[in-house]
N, C-alpha and C positions, 0 to 999 in steps of 0.2 A: 736111382734117379736123383740122389742127393746132389750130384754135381750140377744139376740144372737149376738149383735154387738161386745161386748167384747169377748165372746167365739170365734168369728171368728178370732180375733187377736191371741188368745191362740192357735188356731188350725194351724195358719201359723207358729208359733214357733214349734209346734209338728211336722209339716212336715219337718222341717229342723233340728230337735233335734239330737244331738249326742247320741250314746248309742244304745239301743235295736232297735229302729225304723230304724236307719241308717244301722246297721249291718244286719238286716233281709232283707231289700230291696236290699242291695248290694249282699246278699247271693242268691238272686233269679237268677237262670240261664236264660240267654236270650233264649237259645234254647228250654226252657220249653214251650214257647209260641206256639211251633209247635208240642208238645208232645201229645200223646193220653190222658194222665192223665189230661191235661189242660181242657178237655171237660167234666170232671166229674161233673160239676155243673148241676143243674136242667135246666139251660138255654142252648139251643143248637142253632147252626147256620149252615146252609147248605153252606154258602159262604166259599171259601178257605181262610185259615188263614196264613198270612205271619208272620215270626218271627219279633218281635219288637226290635228296639234298646233298650239296657238296660235302658238308661236314660229316654226314652219315656215311657217304662213300669213302671219304678219307679215313674214318675210324675203322671201317671194315677192312680196307686195304692194309692198314697198319697192323691190325690184329692178326690178319692172315700172314703178313710178313713175319711177325714175331713168332707165330706158331711154326712156320717153315724153318726159321733160323734155329729154333730149338731142335727140330728134327734133324737139321743139318749137323748140329754139333753133337747130337746123340748118335749120329750115323744110322738113322732109322728111316725107313720108307713111310709114306703116308698114302692116303687114298682120298678120293672125292667124298666118299661116305664119312670118313673121319673128319675131314675139314668142315663138312656141313654140320656134323654133330657137335664138334667142339668149338667151332669158330662162328660160322654164319648162322647156324640154327634155323630160324624162321625166315631166312632170306635166300632160300634156294634159287629163286628165279634170277638173282643177281650174281650167282656164282661165276658164270663165264667171264663177265667183266672184271669182277674183283680178283679172280684167280689170275687172269692175264696181266692185269696191271701190277699186282703184287709180285708176280714172277719177273716181270720186266724191271721193276724197281730193285728187286734183289740182285738181278744181273748187273744193273748199272751201278748201284751204290756199293754193294758188298762183293761183287764178283762171284756170286753163287748162281749157278744155272739149274733150273728146275727141269728135269727130263722125265719123259714117260718110261716106264719099266716094261719092256716087251717080254713075254706076251700078256702080261697081267693088265687087264683093262682098268683104266682109271686109277692106276697106281703110279706114284711118282717118287723119284729120288732126287737128292741135291748133290751137285758136284762142284768143285772149285773151277772157276774160269780157266780155260786153257791147261787144266791139270796142274796149275801152280800149287805148290805145297807150303807156301809161306804161312798159312794159318795153322799148320801143324806145329809151328814154333811157339804158339800161344801156350802158356803153362796151364796144365790141367783143364784144357778146353775153355779157359776163361777169355773174356774179351770178344768183341765182335769181329766177324770176318773182314779182312782187309785186302783180299786179292783184287778187288775192284780198283782200289786206290793204286796198288802196285802196277796194274795194267795201264792206268792213266799215266803214271810217272814214266813207265817204259815207253809209252806212245809219245809223250812230250819229248823225251830224249831222241826218239827216232825222227820226229818232225823237225827238230832244231839242230840235229847233228849230234853224233856221238864222238866226243863228249859235248855236253850242254852246260852253259854257265848256270850256277846254282840259282841266281836271281830269276832266271827264266822259269825254272821249276817252281820256285816259291811263288812267283807271280801266277802261274797256272793254278796252283792250289788255292791261292787267295780268292780267285774268281769263283771257286765253288764253296767258299766259306770256311776254308781250312787255312789257318794263319800260323806262321812260325811264332813260337813263344806263347801261344794260346792253346790251352787244353781243349780238344774237341771230343764230344761225347761218344763219337763213333771211332775215331782214329787215334785218339790221344794227342800227344804233342808231336807235331810232324817232324821237327828237326831230329828228335830222338829216334822216331820210327825210321826215318830214311837213313840217317848217318850212323846210327848204332845198330838197330835191329836188322834192317835189310842189308846194310853193308856187312855186318857180322854174319848174316846168313848167306852172303855171296850173291844176292840179287842185284845189288848196286855196288859201284865203286865211287868213292868220294875223295878227290885229290886236289892238291893245290896246283893252280895253273903255273907251269914252269916259268921262272924268272919274273913272276908278278910281284910288284912292290908298289903299294901295299898288297898283301896277299889276297888273291881271289881263288875261288874254288869252283869245281865243276863236277858233274855227275856223268857216269858212264854205266852201260849195262854191265852187270857182274857175270861171272862164269856160271853161276847157278841159273840165272835167267836164260842164258844161251842153252844150257843143258835141258831145261824143262819146256822151253818154248822157242819160238823164232820170231824175227821181225815181221815175216809174212803172216804168221798166225795172229800176232798182235794187231797188225793193220786190218786184217779181215774181221777180227773180233770187234774192233773199235767201229769200223764201218757198219757192221751189223747192228751194234748197239745204237749207233746214231740214227739209223733208219727206223728202228723200233721206237726210239725216243721221240722222233719227229711225229710218228703216228699217235703215240699215247700221251706225250707231254709237249704239246705244241708251243706253249709259252717258254718252256725251258730251251727248246731247240732254237726258237727265235732269238733268245738271249745269247746262246752260244754263237750263233751266226754273227750277231752284232759285235761280240768280243773278237771273233776272227777278223772281221772287217777292220777293227781298230788296230790289230796287230799287223795287218797287211798295209 
């Protein structure tokens, strides 16, 4: 378990990171804790549920996210009983809401999907979105999962044409609080990640636009992206995430729609 000591420090940074995580958790409405949709999880409770203060809800979601990320990197399963014992403790009645929102946030931000393990009841495993193996490139399991960002970049290239000018990609990242030249607590420095790590891994191609003077650059899907997924799968994943985001994080979804209107 010694490998998890450093990741625990990373996860503390993730819990406080500016950008997507913060926006999503702030977008969760406090009154949702008492809404019928909050009980849509496979877990149910007969106890009456009181609405949580927003800061308390945010703290619980962040703690559960961090716990699930540790399990993901250790390649371990977890269970409802373990999550209640180690994370939520005396807040069992809020588990359905907290578990659902933590799972959806993991999917959207980190590209980690929480799935039930059949036939083991209330047992869960974590897998990378679309089977992408980009997080295996992280040395000794260090660093936070980045498959979610890769899916976003691949979807931006799909939407704007393959190849896509690099300024379009950087613009999309800046709208989620990830800026070129600025270290991000979750994703690191984006130019290095995209043009070195992911280009080196074959997920992206980064090339100069032919005959451009001054030189301009563009991104394309790389051969490893085509080998591990497809444009149809990425499109379906993005649509599914957007639908879940609209339900769980209405403020974030409204902001995304405004940005799309500006681009149109």
